[in-house]
C-alpha positions as CSV (number, residue, x, y, z in Angstrom):
1,M,-5.9,9.4,-22.7
2,F,-5.1,9.2,-19.0
3,I,-3.9,12.5,-17.5
4,S,-1.8,12.0,-14.4
5,H,-1.4,15.2,-12.3
6,A,-1.1,16.4,-8.8
7,V,-4.2,17.8,-7.1
8,S,-2.6,21.3,-7.0
9,D,-2.3,21.2,-10.8
10,R,-6.1,20.5,-11.3
11,N,-6.8,23.8,-13.0
12,F,-4.2,23.1,-15.7
13,A,-5.5,19.5,-16.1
14,I,-9.0,21.0,-16.7
15,L,-7.5,23.3,-19.5
16,L,-5.7,20.3,-21.0
17,V,-8.9,18.2,-21.0
18,E,-10.8,21.0,-22.7
19,M,-8.1,21.3,-25.4
20,L,-8.2,17.6,-26.0
21,R,-12.0,17.5,-26.0
22,T,-12.2,20.2,-28.7
23,R,-9.9,18.0,-30.8
24,Q,-12.1,14.9,-30.3
25,I,-9.6,13.2,-28.0
26,S,-11.3,11.7,-25.0
27,S,-9.5,11.8,-21.7
28,W,-9.7,10.7,-18.1
29,Y,-8.5,12.5,-15.1
30,S,-9.4,11.7,-11.5
31,E,-11.1,15.0,-10.5
32,K,-13.7,14.6,-13.2
33,H,-14.4,10.9,-13.5
34,I,-14.4,9.5,-9.9
35,I,-17.9,9.0,-8.8
36,A,-18.8,9.4,-5.1
37,A,-19.0,6.2,-3.1
38,R,-16.8,4.3,-5.4
39,H,-13.3,3.2,-4.4
40,W,-11.1,5.9,-6.1
41,H,-8.1,3.7,-6.4
42,D,-10.1,1.1,-8.3
43,E,-11.5,3.8,-10.6
44,I,-7.9,4.9,-11.4
45,G,-6.9,1.3,-12.1
46,R,-9.8,0.8,-14.4
47,A,-9.1,4.0,-16.3
48,L,-5.4,3.1,-16.7
49,A,-6.4,-0.3,-18.0
50,R,-8.6,1.1,-20.7
51,C,-6.7,4.2,-21.8
52,D,-4.0,3.9,-24.4
53,W,-2.0,7.1,-23.8
54,L,-0.7,8.7,-20.6
55,I,0.1,12.4,-20.1
56,V,2.0,13.0,-16.9
57,V,1.9,16.7,-15.9
58,L,5.3,17.5,-14.4
59,T,5.6,20.0,-11.5
60,P,7.3,19.9,-8.2
61,A,4.0,18.8,-6.7
62,S,3.5,15.9,-9.1
63,V,7.1,14.7,-8.6
64,R,6.2,14.4,-4.8
65,S,2.9,12.7,-5.5
66,V,2.8,9.0,-4.6
67,W,-0.3,8.5,-6.9
68,V,1.4,10.2,-9.9
69,K,4.3,7.8,-9.4
70,H,2.0,4.8,-9.2
71,E,0.2,5.8,-12.4
72,L,3.4,6.5,-14.3
73,L,5.0,3.2,-13.2
74,Y,1.9,1.3,-14.2
75,A,2.2,2.8,-17.7
76,L,5.9,2.2,-17.9
77,N,5.3,-1.5,-17.2
78,K,2.6,-2.0,-19.8
79,K,3.7,-2.8,-23.3
80,R,0.7,-1.0,-24.8
81,Y,1.8,2.3,-23.3
82,Q,5.2,1.9,-25.0
83,G,5.8,5.1,-27.0
84,R,2.6,6.5,-25.6
85,I,3.7,8.3,-22.5
86,I,3.9,12.0,-22.8
87,P,5.8,13.9,-20.1
88,L,4.3,17.4,-20.0
89,L,6.7,19.8,-18.3
90,L,4.5,22.5,-16.7
91,K,7.0,23.7,-14.0
92,T,10.7,23.1,-13.6
93,C,11.1,20.0,-11.5
94,R,13.3,17.0,-11.0
95,M,11.4,14.5,-13.1
96,E,13.9,11.7,-12.4
97,K,12.5,11.5,-8.9
98,L,9.3,10.0,-10.4
99,S,11.3,7.5,-12.6
100,W,14.9,7.4,-13.6
101,T,13.7,6.6,-17.2
102,L,11.5,9.7,-17.5
103,P,14.2,12.2,-18.5
104,N,14.9,9.9,-21.5
105,L,11.4,10.3,-22.9
106,Q,10.7,13.3,-25.2
107,H,8.7,15.8,-23.2
108,V,6.5,18.7,-24.2
109,D,7.5,22.0,-22.5
110,F,4.8,24.3,-21.3
111,R,6.9,26.4,-19.0
112,K,7.5,29.5,-21.2
113,N,4.8,29.4,-23.7
114,R,1.5,27.5,-23.2
115,E,0.3,28.1,-26.8
116,A,3.6,26.5,-28.1
117,G,3.1,23.6,-25.7
118,F,-0.5,23.0,-26.8
119,R,0.7,23.2,-30.5
120,R,3.5,20.7,-29.9
121,L,1.1,18.4,-28.0
122,S,-1.4,18.5,-30.9
123,Q,1.4,17.6,-33.4
124,I,1.9,14.3,-31.6
125,W,-1.4,13.2,-33.1
126,K,-0.9,15.2,-36.3
127,L,-3.7,17.6,-35.3
128,R,-3.9,21.3,-36.1
129,Y,-3.8,23.6,-33.1
130,Q,-5.5,26.9,-32.9
131,A,-5.5,28.9,-29.7
132,T,-8.8,29.4,-27.9
133,K,-9.7,31.5,-24.9
134,S,-10.2,28.4,-22.8
135,T,-6.6,27.2,-23.2
136,G,-5.3,30.4,-21.9
137,A,-2.9,30.6,-24.8
C-alpha cells in the first residue's frame, strides 16, 4: 500500500498507517521509509514499483503537490494499479486538479466522520473495523 500525501497531512498519514498496520496491511509513505543519504525520488519510485495499492490523501495541499500528482499519474498509468487506487477525501478540495479522471473513482470520505471513513476503507479489503484511540475515531 503506497500512501500519497502532502507533507502538511503527515499526521493523518501516520494515523492511517497505524490503522492499516493493526489490520496487517503493510504500507509505505515517504516520511517513514526514506533513509537519509538516499535519493528520495528513487526511493519513492521503488516503493511505487513494488506496492499494489495506492491511497491518495486528498486535501487542498495535496492537490497543489507536484509529488502527489507524480505518484498518482504513475499509478494511473500502470495496469496493476487498475481498480486499486483509493482517493481518500480528508478535506474538501478540487481533486480534478490532480487528474481529470480522479473524480470518476469511488472515494472514501473522511471529512465529517473519521470513524466512518476508516470503517469504509476497511470494507474495501473485507476487514472488520473497530475504532481505537490511535485512529482518533
